[in-house]
C-alpha positions in Angstrom: 83.9 64.2 -14.3 85.8 61.0 -14.9 88.8 63.1 -15.9 88.7 65.0 -12.6 88.4 61.8 -10.5 91.3 60.2 -12.4 93.4 63.3 -11.8 92.7 63.3 -8.1 93.6 59.6 -7.9 96.9 60.2 -9.5 97.7 63.1 -7.3 96.9 61.2 -4.2 99.1 58.2 -5.3 102.0 60.6 -6.0 101.7 62.0 -2.5 101.8 58.6 -0.9 104.9 57.7 -2.9 106.5 61.0 -1.9 105.7 60.4 1.8 107.1 56.9 1.6 110.3 58.2 0.1 110.6 60.8 2.9 110.0 58.1 5.5 112.6 55.8 4.1 115.1 58.6 3.9 114.4 59.6 7.5 115.0 56.0 8.7 118.2 55.7 6.8 119.6 58.9 8.3 118.5 57.7 11.8 120.4 54.4 11.3 123.5 56.2 10.1 123.4 58.5 13.2 122.9 55.6 15.6 125.9 53.7 14.1 128.0 56.9 14.2 127.2 57.5 17.8 128.0 53.9 18.8 131.4 54.1 17.1 132.1 57.4 18.8 131.4 55.9 22.3 133.8 53.0 21.6 136.6 55.3 20.7 136.0 57.5 23.7 136.0 54.9 26.5 137.4 56.2 29.8 141.0 55.3 30.6 139.9 53.2 33.5 137.8 51.0 31.2 140.6 50.6 28.7 143.0 49.7 31.4 140.7 47.1 32.7 140.5 45.5 29.2 144.3 45.3 29.1 144.5 43.3 32.4 145.3 39.6 32.0 142.3 37.4 32.6 144.5 34.7 34.3 146.4 35.8 37.4 150.1 35.4 37.5 151.3 32.4 39.5 154.0 32.8 42.0 156.6 30.1 41.6 158.9 28.8 44.3 162.5 30.0 44.4 165.1 27.3 43.7 168.3 27.7 45.7 171.3 27.5 43.4 174.6 26.3 44.8 175.3 25.1 48.3 172.2 25.6 50.5 174.5 25.8 53.5 175.8 29.1 52.2 172.3 30.7 52.6 172.0 33.3 55.3 169.6 31.2 57.4 172.4 28.6 57.8 174.8 31.4 59.0 174.7 31.7 62.8 175.2 35.5 62.8 172.8 36.3 59.9 170.1 34.0 60.9 169.7 35.6 64.4 168.9 38.9 62.6 166.2 37.5 60.4 164.7 34.8 62.6 163.0 37.1 65.1 159.4 37.4 66.2 159.3 40.9 64.8 160.5 39.7 61.4 158.1 36.8 61.4 155.2 39.1 62.2 156.3 41.5 59.5 156.4 38.9 56.8 153.6 36.5 57.8 151.2 38.5 60.0 151.0 41.9 58.2 153.4 43.6 60.5 150.7 44.1 63.2 151.6 45.1 66.7 151.1 42.0 68.8 148.7 42.1 71.7 148.9 40.1 74.9 149.5 36.4 74.2 149.7 37.1 70.5 146.0 36.5 69.9 145.8 39.0 67.1 148.8 37.5 65.4 147.2 34.1 65.6 144.0 35.4 64.0 146.0 37.1 61.2 147.9 33.9 60.4 144.8 31.8 60.5 143.2 34.0 57.9 146.1 33.4 55.5 146.5 29.6 55.7 145.9 27.2 52.8 145.9 23.4 52.6 148.7 21.4 51.1 149.1 17.6 50.8 152.5 16.0 51.7 153.0 12.2 52.1 149.3 11.6 52.0 148.3 14.0 54.7 146.7 17.4 54.3 148.2 20.1 56.4 147.9 23.9 56.7 150.7 26.3 55.6 150.9 30.0 55.0 149.7 31.3 51.7 153.1 33.0 51.1 155.0 29.8 51.7 152.6 27.6 49.7 154.5 27.7 46.4 157.6 26.3 48.1 155.6 23.6 50.0 153.9 22.7 46.7 157.2 22.4 44.9 158.5 20.2 47.6 155.4 18.1 47.7 155.5 17.5 44.0 159.1 16.3 44.1 158.6 14.1 47.2 155.7 12.4 45.4 158.0 11.3 42.7 160.5 9.7 45.1 160.5 5.9 45.5 160.3 6.0 49.3 158.2 3.8 51.5 155.3 6.1 52.4 154.4 3.8 55.3 157.8 4.5 56.8 157.8 8.3 56.3 154.9 10.0 58.1 153.9 13.6 57.9 153.3 14.8 61.5 151.9 18.3 60.9 152.7 21.9 60.0 150.7 24.8 61.4 150.3 24.9 65.2 150.3 28.2 67.1 152.7 27.6 70.0 155.9 28.6 71.6 159.2 27.2 70.3 160.0 24.4 72.8 163.7 24.5 71.9 164.1 28.2 72.3 161.7 29.3 75.0 163.4 27.9 78.1 160.8 25.1 78.0 157.9 27.5 78.4 154.7 26.7 76.6 152.8 29.7 78.0 152.2 32.1 75.1 151.6 34.9 77.6 155.0 34.4 79.2 157.9 36.8 78.3 160.0 33.6 77.8 157.8 32.5 74.9 159.4 32.7 71.5 156.9 31.8 68.9 157.6 28.6 66.9 157.8 28.9 63.1 155.0 26.4 63.1 152.9 29.3 64.5 153.2 31.0 61.1 152.6 28.0 58.9 156.1 27.8 57.5 157.4 24.7 59.3 156.6 21.0 59.1 157.6 17.9 61.1 158.0 14.6 59.3 158.4 11.1 60.7 158.7 12.1 64.4 158.6 8.4 65.5 162.1 7.8 63.9 163.4 11.3 63.7 162.3 12.9 67.0 163.3 16.2 68.5 166.7 15.5 70.1 167.2 12.2 68.4 170.8 11.7 67.3 170.1 8.3 65.8 167.7 9.4 63.0 166.7 7.8 59.8 165.6 10.8 57.7 166.6 10.1 54.0 168.9 12.7 52.6 166.9 12.7 49.4 164.1 14.4 51.4 166.5 16.8 53.0 168.0 17.8 49.6 164.5 18.5 48.1 163.5 20.7 51.0 166.7 22.6 51.0 166.5 23.1 47.2 163.4 25.3 47.8 164.6 27.4 50.7 164.0 25.2 53.7 166.3 24.7 56.7 166.6 21.3 58.2 166.6 20.8 62.0 169.0 17.9 61.5 171.8 20.5 61.0 171.1 22.4 64.2 174.0 20.8 66.1 176.6 21.1 63.5 175.7 24.7 62.4 174.3 26.3 65.6 175.5 24.0 68.3 171.9 23.6 69.3 169.6 20.6 70.1 169.1 18.6 66.9 165.6 18.2 65.5 165.8 15.9 62.4 162.0 15.7 61.8 161.8 19.5 61.4 161.9 21.6 58.2 161.3 25.3 58.2 160.9 27.7 55.2 163.4 30.4 55.7 164.1 31.9 52.3 161.7 34.8 52.4 162.6 35.6 56.0 166.3 35.9 55.4 166.7 36.7 51.7 169.2 39.6 51.2 
């Protein structure tokens, strides 16, 4: 009897060991399959996912264009060429998404407002168009390094949606057919130090170091209106023209 019990015990122990071996083998095969499937999914990622992984994590920054050579040779200082690029149609095309203007340019104003950003020049924060911001920023950085009395040089503003008082027969009515929108309306012009360099002032005090910096980055200075265009001088005024008139 003892021999039978001992035999059954050994047989049961062998079965348990055998089952345990089968279970461990099954788990090992399962782990191998899971790893294999995971590697297969990594290798078969859709093209869209792989393309997304290749995209740079940091957006590319748009830098300002530096004008080489004599800025007076730029098309916006050429009386014939400037009249072709400095039009309301061209301004809307570049800075208002090319929309068809409604009465009084209300939809143009809304489009421009949605694309304005803040910039600080001579201690004052003003609004300029996103597309012109790199040029304004480059100018602001260089102006900050100048040893000019900031109490003397005042920043009088940039964006203001209105008619061009020098080119609209004096009309300030945006609904009038005589109204030609100012470049201020598109956030690409700025007036500096109007107290000493007012619109029409022939006796102005604008430092040429400031003029040189603005012109270096594609701006046109109103102080040259008389000599270049035989128009009313506006020495406080700087307007970003490079993108409008680049050839």
